[in-house]
LOKOL-464081 format. One record per residue (C-alpha): residue number from 1; chain; x negated, y negated, z negated. Coordinates in pm, 1 decimal. Layout:
% LOKOL-464081
SITE     k   c       east      north         up
SITE   NUM   A          X          Y          Z
...
END
This chain:
% LOKOL-464081
SITE     k   c       east      north         up
SITE     1   A    -1373.9     2279.6    -5976.9
SITE     2   A    -1645.4     2305.2    -5671.5
SITE     3   A    -1352.0     2226.7    -5452.3
SITE     4   A    -1243.9     1900.8    -5647.6
SITE     5   A    -1619.4     1759.2    -5659.0
SITE     6   A    -1653.5     1824.5    -5281.5
SITE     7   A    -1320.3     1626.9    -5229.3
SITE     8   A    -1432.6     1345.5    -5450.2
SITE     9   A    -1773.0     1322.5    -5304.9
SITE    10   A    -1628.2     1327.8    -4949.0
SITE    11   A    -1368.5     1029.0    -5032.8
SITE    12   A    -1612.4      806.9    -5237.8
SITE    13   A    -1895.3      843.6    -5007.7
SITE    14   A    -1788.7     1010.6    -4668.8
SITE    15   A    -2125.2      949.9    -4511.5
SITE    16   A    -2292.2     1209.4    -4712.8
SITE    17   A    -2082.0     1487.0    -4550.9
SITE    18   A    -2292.1     1683.5    -4300.4
SITE    19   A    -2111.0     1878.6    -4028.2
SITE    20   A    -2298.5     2195.8    -3970.0
SITE    21   A    -2331.3     2283.3    -3609.4
SITE    22   A    -2482.6     2632.4    -3636.2
SITE    23   A    -2312.6     2866.9    -3421.6
SITE    24   A    -2096.6     2605.8    -3255.6
SITE    25   A    -1892.0     2686.2    -2939.7
SITE    26   A    -1636.3     2572.7    -2727.8
SITE    27   A    -1307.5     2778.7    -2743.0
SITE    28   A    -1206.5     2935.1    -2445.5
SITE    29   A     -929.7     2770.5    -2237.0
SITE    30   A     -677.9     3055.4    -2259.5
SITE    31   A     -738.3     3084.0    -2628.6
SITE    32   A     -684.1     2706.2    -2692.3
SITE    33   A     -383.8     2523.0    -2707.0
SITE    34   A     -183.8     2429.5    -2411.3
SITE    35   A     -318.6     2153.6    -2181.8
SITE    36   A       38.0     2029.6    -2079.1
SITE    37   A      184.1     1744.2    -2309.8
SITE    38   A      379.5     1875.4    -2599.7
SITE    39   A      692.4     1733.3    -2735.3
SITE    40   A      508.8     1496.9    -2955.7
SITE    41   A      327.2     1354.6    -2660.2
SITE    42   A      -18.4     1515.4    -2747.5
SITE    43   A     -214.8     1669.8    -2493.0
SITE    44   A     -470.9     1926.4    -2628.4
SITE    45   A     -796.3     1968.0    -2493.0
SITE    46   A    -1048.0     2280.5    -2578.4
SITE    47   A    -1161.0     2253.2    -2933.5
SITE    48   A    -1512.4     2312.7    -3049.9
SITE    49   A    -1548.3     2585.9    -3304.5
SITE    50   A    -1773.9     2523.4    -3600.4
SITE    51   A    -1779.8     2860.2    -3792.3
SITE    52   A    -2019.0     2742.6    -4030.0
SITE    53   A    -1900.4     2425.0    -4158.6
SITE    54   A    -1768.9     2413.5    -4497.8
SITE    55   A    -1723.1     2048.1    -4641.5
SITE    56   A    -1407.4     1859.9    -4618.6
SITE    57   A    -1383.2     1556.6    -4369.3
SITE    58   A    -1189.2     1280.7    -4482.7
SITE    59   A    -1136.6     1062.8    -4161.4
SITE    60   A    -1019.7     1078.3    -3798.0
SITE    61   A    -1133.3      882.4    -3496.6
SITE    62   A     -930.4      713.3    -3221.5
SITE    63   A    -1050.1      555.6    -2897.3
SITE    64   A     -774.3      378.5    -2742.0
SITE    65   A     -817.6      252.4    -2398.1
SITE    66   A     -589.9       80.9    -2138.8
SITE    67   A     -427.6      411.7    -2026.5
SITE    68   A     -517.5      689.8    -2285.5
SITE    69   A     -569.1      715.3    -2680.2
SITE    70   A     -802.2     1003.0    -2755.1
SITE    71   A     -803.3     1141.9    -3082.4
SITE    72   A    -1077.6     1368.3    -3251.7
SITE    73   A    -1032.8     1536.6    -3600.2
SITE    74   A    -1175.9     1804.3    -3801.4
SITE    75   A     -962.9     2092.4    -3920.9
SITE    76   A    -1021.2     2423.7    -4125.5
SITE    77   A     -907.0     2736.3    -3963.6
SITE    78   A     -549.4     2809.5    -4098.7
SITE    79   A     -448.3     3126.6    -4219.9
SITE    80   A     -812.1     3280.4    -4192.4
SITE    81   A    -1046.7     3427.3    -4414.4
SITE    82   A    -1316.4     3236.7    -4205.3
SITE    83   A    -1421.2     2927.6    -4395.6
SITE    84   A    -1511.5     2735.9    -4084.3
SITE    85   A    -1312.0     2491.1    -3890.2
SITE    86   A    -1304.5     2319.7    -3554.3
SITE    87   A    -1322.1     1985.6    -3392.1
SITE    88   A     -967.4     1900.2    -3249.4
SITE    89   A     -943.8     1681.9    -2905.8
SITE    90   A     -608.6     1544.9    -2803.9
SITE    91   A     -507.5     1251.4    -2612.7
SITE    92   A     -196.8     1017.0    -2566.0
SITE    93   A      -62.1      779.0    -2332.0
SITE    94   A     -170.4      436.7    -2476.5
SITE    95   A      198.4      310.6    -2390.9
SITE    96   A      316.5      551.2    -2623.3
SITE    97   A       86.9      474.9    -2916.6
SITE    98   A      390.7      523.9    -3135.6
SITE    99   A      369.4      893.7    -3091.5
SITE   100   A      -19.8      902.5    -3149.6
SITE   101   A       14.1      734.4    -3466.8
SITE   102   A      321.6      938.9    -3577.4
SITE   103   A       66.7     1238.9    -3512.5
SITE   104   A     -195.2     1080.2    -3725.7
SITE   105   A       52.6     1037.3    -3997.4
SITE   106   A      136.7     1408.4    -4010.6
SITE   107   A     -244.8     1468.8    -4052.3
SITE   108   A     -242.5     1248.5    -4349.6
SITE   109   A       58.5     1457.2    -4500.5
SITE   110   A     -124.0     1777.2    -4443.4
SITE   111   A     -429.3     1659.8    -4548.7
SITE   112   A     -256.4     1506.7    -4892.2
SITE   113   A     -107.9     1863.8    -4928.0
SITE   114   A     -407.7     2056.0    -4897.9
SITE   115   A     -664.8     1838.8    -5089.1
SITE   116   A     -467.6     1620.8    -5329.0
SITE   117   A     -324.5     1283.9    -5397.2
SITE   118   A     -663.5     1114.3    -5309.9
SITE   119   A     -605.5     1208.0    -4945.0
SITE   120   A     -413.2      850.2    -4919.7
SITE   121   A     -791.2      736.0    -4885.6
SITE   122   A     -851.2      906.6    -4562.2
SITE   123   A     -976.1      649.9    -4325.8
SITE   124   A     -922.3      563.2    -3955.8
SITE   125   A    -1243.9      510.4    -3709.4
SITE   126   A    -1102.5      315.7    -3430.4
SITE   127   A    -1275.8      199.5    -3096.8
SITE   128   A    -1166.0       60.3    -2756.6
SITE   129   A     -971.8     -229.2    -2679.4
SITE   130   A     -650.2      -83.0    -2851.2
SITE   131   A     -847.7      -61.7    -3202.6
SITE   132   A     -794.2     -446.0    -3187.3
SITE   133   A     -485.3     -471.2    -3000.9
SITE   134   A     -278.3     -226.2    -3225.1
SITE   135   A     -492.9     -299.0    -3530.6
SITE   136   A     -185.8     -431.9    -3753.5
SITE   137   A       39.0     -172.6    -3634.4
SITE   138   A     -207.5      109.6    -3724.9
SITE   139   A     -258.5      -36.6    -4055.9
SITE   140   A      114.3      -81.8    -4113.8
SITE   141   A      212.9      287.1    -3995.1
SITE   142   A      -66.9      453.7    -4181.9
SITE   143   A     -135.1      256.3    -4466.1
SITE   144   A     -492.0      352.1    -4476.6
SITE   145   A     -821.8      172.5    -4421.6
SITE   146   A     -894.6       96.3    -4044.4
SITE   147   A    -1271.0       85.7    -3939.0
SITE   148   A    -1286.8      -97.8    -3619.9
SITE   149   A    -1610.7        8.7    -3428.0
SITE   150   A    -1751.4     -181.3    -3099.0
SITE   151   A    -1659.2       13.6    -2806.8
SITE   152   A    -2009.2      -20.7    -2674.3
SITE   153   A    -2174.0      100.6    -2959.8
SITE   154   A    -1974.8      406.2    -2984.8
SITE   155   A    -2024.8      472.9    -2624.2
SITE   156   A    -2382.8      384.8    -2585.1
SITE   157   A    -2538.2      377.4    -2924.3
SITE   158   A    -2381.6      714.7    -2953.6
SITE   159   A    -2603.8      830.7    -2664.1
SITE   160   A    -2924.3      688.1    -2744.8
SITE   161   A    -2953.9      694.9    -3129.5
SITE   162   A    -2991.9     1012.0    -3330.1
SITE   163   A    -2791.5      836.7    -3606.7
SITE   164   A    -2467.4      781.3    -3433.7
SITE   165   A    -2439.3     1027.4    -3142.2
SITE   166   A    -2161.4     1045.4    -2884.5
SITE   167   A    -2292.2     1190.2    -2569.7
SITE   168   A    -2594.4     1293.8    -2745.0
SITE   169   A    -2411.9     1526.4    -2962.8
SITE   170   A    -2270.7     1698.0    -2661.6
SITE   171   A    -2588.9     1726.6    -2456.5
SITE   172   A    -2794.1     1851.5    -2764.1
SITE   173   A    -2582.5     2052.7    -2987.5
SITE   174   A    -2268.6     2220.5    -2804.9
SITE   175   A    -2371.3     2506.3    -2591.1
SITE   176   A    -2181.9     2526.2    -2253.9
SITE   177   A    -2095.6     2146.9    -2241.4
SITE   178   A    -2296.8     1995.3    -1985.2
SITE   179   A    -2274.9     2134.1    -1609.8
SITE   180   A    -2381.3     2069.0    -1260.9
SITE   181   A    -2140.9     2125.2     -970.0
SITE   182   A    -2195.0     2301.5     -625.2
SITE   183   A    -1994.8     2487.7     -418.2
SITE   184   A    -2157.3     2821.3     -496.9
SITE   185   A    -2177.3     2751.7     -853.6
SITE   186   A    -1906.2     2532.1     -956.9
SITE   187   A    -1999.0     2515.3    -1344.3
SITE   188   A    -2360.7     2558.8    -1362.8
SITE   189   A    -2440.4     2500.5    -1736.1
SITE   190   A    -2735.4     2281.6    -1873.4
SITE   191   A    -2984.6     2363.9    -2132.3
SITE   192   A    -3056.7     2077.4    -2377.7
SITE   193   A    -3356.3     1894.6    -2294.2
SITE   194   A    -3566.7     1680.4    -2534.9
SITE   195   A    -3684.1     1406.0    -2273.4
SITE   196   A    -3340.7     1259.1    -2139.7
SITE   197   A    -3433.6      892.6    -2066.6
SITE   198   A    -3392.6      698.3    -1862.4
SITE   199   A    -3046.9      789.2    -1714.8
SITE   200   A    -2724.0      619.3    -1565.7
SITE   201   A    -2408.5      677.3    -1774.6
SITE   202   A    -2092.3      642.8    -1531.4
SITE   203   A    -1776.8      590.3    -1764.9
SITE   204   A    -1474.7      626.6    -1554.9
SITE   205   A    -1158.6      506.3    -1736.4
SITE   206   A     -899.7      268.0    -1646.4
SITE   207   A    -1199.7       87.5    -1482.0
SITE   208   A    -1530.8      203.6    -1424.7
SITE   209   A    -1861.4       98.7    -1636.1
SITE   210   A    -2202.4      203.3    -1539.4
SITE   211   A    -2487.4      174.8    -1797.8
SITE   212   A    -2864.3      202.1    -1769.7
SITE   213   A    -2991.9      384.9    -2074.2
SITE   214   A    -3371.1      371.9    -2094.7
SITE   215   A    -3450.8      465.1    -2444.5
SITE   216   A    -3370.7      422.3    -2823.8
SITE   217   A    -3175.9       83.8    -2848.3
SITE   218   A    -3251.7        8.9    -2485.0
SITE   219   A    -2953.6       -9.3    -2268.6
SITE   220   A    -2746.9     -240.6    -2065.8
SITE   221   A    -2442.0     -249.5    -1840.4
SITE   222   A    -2568.3     -284.0    -1476.0
SITE   223   A    -2246.1     -256.2    -1287.5
SITE   224   A    -1923.7     -111.6    -1247.6
SITE   225   A    -1615.0     -153.8    -1058.7
SITE   226   A    -1237.0     -227.8    -1114.4
SITE   227   A    -1111.0       55.7     -885.5
SITE   228   A    -1098.2      346.5    -1154.1
SITE   229   A     -856.9      591.3    -1282.0
SITE   230   A     -594.9      309.5    -1342.0
SITE   231   A     -600.1      216.9     -972.8
SITE   232   A     -538.2      583.8     -882.7
SITE   233   A     -246.4      607.0    -1146.2
SITE   234   A      -88.0      286.8    -1051.6
SITE   235   A     -106.0      323.2     -672.2
SITE   236   A        0.6      681.1     -677.1
SITE   237   A      293.3      573.7     -909.4
SITE   238   A      399.3      342.1     -633.5
SITE   239   A      341.6      587.1     -328.1
SITE   240   A      453.8      908.5     -472.1
SITE   241   A      678.3      826.8     -763.6
SITE   242   A      491.8     1061.9     -987.5
SITE   243   A      528.9      991.2    -1351.7
SITE   244   A      208.4     1146.0    -1524.8
SITE   245   A     -155.3     1167.4    -1410.7
SITE   246   A     -143.7     1532.9    -1432.0
SITE   247   A      121.0     1532.6    -1183.7
SITE   248   A      -84.3     1334.1     -942.6
SITE   249   A     -355.5     1565.2     -991.8
SITE   250   A     -145.0     1875.4     -925.8
SITE   251   A       -5.0     1727.7     -613.2
SITE   252   A     -366.2     1630.8     -485.7
SITE   253   A     -472.2     2002.6     -521.2
SITE   254   A     -237.2     2109.5     -268.8
SITE   255   A     -246.3     1803.9      -60.6
SITE   256   A     -424.1     1773.4      284.1
SITE   257   A     -601.5     1441.0      318.8
SITE   258   A     -645.5     1499.9      679.3
SITE   259   A     -279.0     1407.4      750.1
SITE   260   A     -360.5     1045.8      647.2
SITE   261   A     -737.6     1008.9      668.5
SITE   262   A     -920.8      956.2      979.2
SITE   263   A    -1211.9     1196.6      983.3
SITE   264   A    -1505.0     1218.8     1167.6
SITE   265   A    -1371.0     1511.8     1382.7
SITE   266   A    -1067.2     1267.3     1479.4
SITE   267   A    -1322.6     1041.5     1639.8
SITE   268   A    -1588.1     1261.0     1782.2
SITE   269   A    -1402.9     1576.8     1832.3
SITE   270   A    -1668.4     1778.5     1634.2
SITE   271   A    -1961.3     1705.2     1371.7
SITE   272   A    -2179.3     1441.0     1420.5
SITE   273   A    -2475.1     1671.3     1327.3
SITE   274   A    -2724.4     1375.0     1436.5
SITE   275   A    -2641.6     1189.9     1099.8
SITE   276   A    -2553.6     1485.6      892.6
SITE   277   A    -2167.6     1402.3      936.6
SITE   278   A    -1924.8     1733.0      913.3
SITE   279   A    -1607.8     1686.4     1128.1
SITE   280   A    -1418.9     1687.7      787.8
SITE   281   A    -1599.8     1377.7      658.7
SITE   282   A    -1362.9     1107.4      591.5
SITE   283   A    -1447.9      808.8      848.9
SITE   284   A    -1150.4      588.0      711.2
SITE   285   A     -938.8      657.6      411.0
SITE   286   A     -565.0      640.1      514.2
SITE   287   A     -700.4      552.1      889.2
SITE   288   A     -434.8      755.1     1044.4
SITE   289   A     -125.1      596.3      865.7
SITE   290   A      -79.9      280.8     1096.4
SITE   291   A     -136.7      445.1     1412.1
SITE   292   A      113.5      736.0     1316.2
SITE   293   A      351.0      453.7     1197.5
SITE   294   A      328.8      240.4     1510.0
SITE   295   A      390.4      590.4     1723.5
SITE   296   A      692.3      632.7     1532.1
SITE   297   A      809.5      302.1     1591.4
SITE   298   A      783.6      329.1     1967.9
SITE   299   A      951.8      657.4     1975.4
SITE   300   A     1241.7      511.2     1816.6
SITE   301   A     1251.9      229.5     2055.3
SITE   302   A     1217.2      467.0     2371.2
SITE   303   A     1461.1      691.1     2241.9
SITE   304   A     1803.1      487.2     2270.8
SITE   305   A     1694.1      128.2     2325.9
SITE   306   A     1901.5     -157.5     2270.3
SITE   307   A     2190.4      -36.5     2467.7
SITE   308   A     2248.5      281.8     2252.3
SITE   309   A     2561.9      218.2     2031.9
SITE   310   A     2492.8      321.5     1679.3
SITE   311   A     2765.6      506.7     1502.3
SITE   312   A     2842.6      496.9     1137.6
SITE   313   A     2731.9      850.2     1073.7
SITE   314   A     2381.1      799.8     1248.3
SITE   315   A     2082.3      758.4     1047.8
SITE   316   A     1874.4      472.1     1097.8
SITE   317   A     1671.8      560.6     1448.7
SITE   318   A     1358.0      386.4     1310.3
SITE   319   A     1354.0      573.6      988.4
SITE   320   A     1447.1      895.3     1112.0
SITE   321   A     1159.6      888.0     1364.1
SITE   322   A      882.9      762.7     1104.1
SITE   323   A      617.9     1028.4     1037.8
SITE   324   A      663.7     1192.2      699.9
SITE   325   A      376.5     1143.5      487.2
SITE   326   A      383.6     1404.6      202.7
SITE   327   A      314.2     1289.5     -133.0
SITE   328   A       62.9     1561.2     -160.1
SITE   329   A     -140.2     1441.3      101.6
SITE   330   A     -139.2     1068.0      -28.0
SITE   331   A     -235.1     1196.4     -362.7
SITE   332   A     -551.0     1386.9     -200.4
SITE   333   A     -625.4     1103.1       24.4
SITE   334   A     -646.8      837.9     -255.9
SITE   335   A     -798.4     1064.9     -489.4
SITE   336   A    -1103.7     1115.1     -246.5
SITE   337   A    -1102.7      731.3     -186.7
SITE   338   A    -1129.9      623.1     -531.3
SITE   339   A    -1385.6      909.2     -641.7
SITE   340   A    -1610.1      855.7     -329.1
SITE   341   A    -1620.5      471.1     -402.5
SITE   342   A    -1732.0      544.0     -728.1
SITE   343   A    -1978.9      802.2     -636.4
SITE   344   A    -2144.7      559.1     -377.2
SITE   345   A    -2164.2      273.0     -611.7
SITE   346   A    -2326.8      513.7     -882.2
SITE   347   A    -2572.5      626.5     -640.9
SITE   348   A    -2678.0      261.4     -535.4
SITE   349   A    -2713.7      156.5     -904.1
SITE   350   A    -2944.5      459.6     -968.4
SITE   351   A    -3105.0      397.9     -654.5
SITE   352   A    -3188.9       15.8     -750.4
SITE   353   A    -3289.4      127.7    -1090.3
SITE   354   A    -3480.5      425.5    -1017.8
SITE   355   A    -3264.7      677.1    -1211.2
SITE   356   A    -3261.0     1030.6    -1131.4
SITE   357   A    -2999.9     1168.7    -1377.8
SITE   358   A    -2630.1     1046.7    -1362.1
SITE   359   A    -2386.5     1144.0    -1641.6
SITE   360   A    -2031.0     1086.2    -1546.1
SITE   361   A    -1785.2     1060.0    -1824.1
SITE   362   A    -1421.0      918.8    -1894.6
SITE   363   A    -1066.6     1044.7    -1882.6
SITE   364   A    -1050.5      994.1    -1500.9
SITE   365   A    -1245.7     1334.2    -1442.9
SITE   366   A    -1043.9     1568.6    -1676.3
SITE   367   A    -1228.5     1864.9    -1560.0
SITE   368   A    -1037.7     1838.2    -1211.1
SITE   369   A    -1247.2     2026.4     -959.5
SITE   370   A    -1192.6     1803.0     -627.6
SITE   371   A    -1280.7     1497.0     -843.6
SITE   372   A    -1618.3     1664.1     -959.9
SITE   373   A    -1675.8     1797.2     -622.7
SITE   374   A    -1661.7     1452.4     -439.2
SITE   375   A    -1845.8     1275.5     -715.7
SITE   376   A    -2127.5     1548.8     -712.3
SITE   377   A    -2118.6     1562.1     -318.7
SITE   378   A    -2165.6     1190.7     -282.9
SITE   379   A    -2467.2     1181.8     -523.7
SITE   380   A    -2633.1     1470.8     -352.3
SITE   381   A    -2548.2     1349.6        4.9
SITE   382   A    -2678.8      992.0      -37.4
SITE   383   A    -2998.7     1079.4     -257.1
SITE   384   A    -3062.8     1362.9      -32.2
SITE   385   A    -3073.3     1615.7     -326.4
SITE   386   A    -3316.6     1378.4     -518.6
SITE   387   A    -3070.7     1287.0     -802.8
SITE   388   A    -2834.9     1485.7    -1005.2
SITE   389   A    -2473.8     1450.9    -1119.6
SITE   390   A    -2401.0     1578.8    -1456.4
SITE   391   A    -2043.5     1648.7    -1627.6
SITE   392   A    -1919.7     1728.3    -1934.3
SITE   393   A    -1621.1     1943.1    -2051.7
SITE   394   A    -1530.6     1680.9    -2304.8
SITE   395   A    -1600.3     1393.9    -2100.7
SITE   396   A    -1313.4     1170.7    -2205.0
SITE   397   A    -1410.6     1185.9    -2554.2
SITE   398   A    -1744.3      999.7    -2573.6
SITE   399   A    -1608.2      703.2    -2739.5
SITE   400   A    -1396.4      889.0    -2992.6
SITE   401   A    -1680.2     1111.7    -3088.8
SITE   402   A    -1910.4      833.5    -3117.8
SITE   403   A    -1662.3      660.1    -3349.9
SITE   404   A    -1634.4      994.4    -3536.6
SITE   405   A    -1980.9     1029.5    -3610.2
SITE   406   A    -2047.1      679.6    -3735.0
SITE   407   A    -1965.9      807.8    -4088.6
SITE   408   A    -2298.4      977.9    -4124.6
SITE   409   A    -2583.0      936.5    -4370.9
SITE   410   A    -2930.9      763.6    -4329.4
SITE   411   A    -3136.9     1032.3    -4223.0
SITE   412   A    -2924.7     1219.7    -3977.7
SITE   413   A    -3096.8     1377.0    -3709.2
SITE   414   A    -3114.6     1638.9    -3450.7
SITE   415   A    -3205.7     1998.3    -3496.5
SITE   416   A    -3464.4     2036.2    -3793.9
SITE   417   A    -3542.6     1672.9    -3798.0
SITE   418   A    -3396.9     1560.6    -4129.7
SITE   419   A    -3643.3     1353.2    -4379.1
SITE   420   A    -3573.6     1420.8    -4750.0
SITE   421   A    -3372.4     1161.1    -4947.3
SITE   422   A    -3310.2     1160.9    -5290.9
SITE   423   A    -2962.0     1026.2    -5246.5
SITE   424   A    -2823.9     1150.6    -4916.3
SITE   425   A    -3040.2     1474.6    -4883.9
SITE   426   A    -2862.0     1709.8    -4652.7
SITE   427   A    -2842.9     2079.2    -4654.8
SITE   428   A    -3170.7     2233.1    -4607.5
SITE   429   A    -3173.2     2413.1    -4289.1
SITE   430   A    -3371.8     2714.2    -4164.7
SITE   431   A    -3518.8     2753.0    -3821.4
SITE   432   A    -3268.6     2732.7    -3547.0
SITE   433   A    -2992.6     2597.8    -3765.1
SITE   434   A    -2810.6     2264.7    -3693.4
SITE   435   A    -2632.3     2004.0    -3892.1
SITE   436   A    -2442.7     1704.2    -3764.6
SITE   437   A    -2373.1     1431.6    -4075.0
SITE   438   A    -2082.9     1233.1    -4100.5
END
């Protein structure tokens, strides 16, 4: 009987459900699901375990961007005496939105089986451009209510407003989520801090948006660039033939950008220490390509000249003598080029608006060490160590978490900040306990 009342309350008024985040933790990678895409097209990222949550959650959230669709949903632990659950984080390629919707449909079926026929009322919180582009398709396939939320509201209001939380949820509630990078300490986790304003949010998806957040309900987009994740993905698909972003990142891991980039050492023969440039600093992205290509063409002309008779079984001299640029080297060079550009623009915006703390989010980063290293180095170098670059382990899910947490009661708040309300009074918490409401 108690379970039936809980289900009815969840469906009729989902905003009264409180997510208990006491004891929340990120599931270790080796205990979580595989990071590679599965047969259903889903790529699973690390889950967030909520061991003390009991209530039913009757909605899922989708953030559908130009390249990826990010899904967040809650599930109870299967086949376990533990009554808690977890937040699940998955992404799909937007071009295969049909796979994403079929996955959500299976969630619907499981929810109906577990919780009864009223599960047909499970709602979908959707944000991003795809929430509008695919609105009719989502309604047709899933046959449920689709609540579209403004992308900026989910991304930004979630950051600054204690009643809707996106980035705020990660910063203040999830241990070992936010970190800084250095060569000596690649993942130095940050403790929650009360005074978070002002700061710069750099959201890197297909393109890049930079938003200044100066306080509650005080934010604005101050810049950005069209050279983002979509740029890297598009160019590398042309230059290397790679089919997935993960393939491109794997190639970049083993590439040598010095084979195609012109470095400071190529110009000076050593470090340019007077202005703080190492010999490995990139002076010109892809700067060696034209010169090496011309040298190859000259060698082809000198090798046989016009008098050399070409036999049918000969390869084309020009093609044979062209320098072989490895796709791994190209991948690494272009990754550095895009990341350096974003990092420098972010620094310039933070300098212009006097912002010390810079958070990087978006699906472009994906926990990739070279990307994080490049962005962090750019901020540290140009600011002479005066500004900090912050990263998140769930950096690609700010929008979807913001949409997920849109379903919450009036008096949602941070730790121990609830106000009594006769209608939507949340569970009373003792010191040190936490709850997020949906």
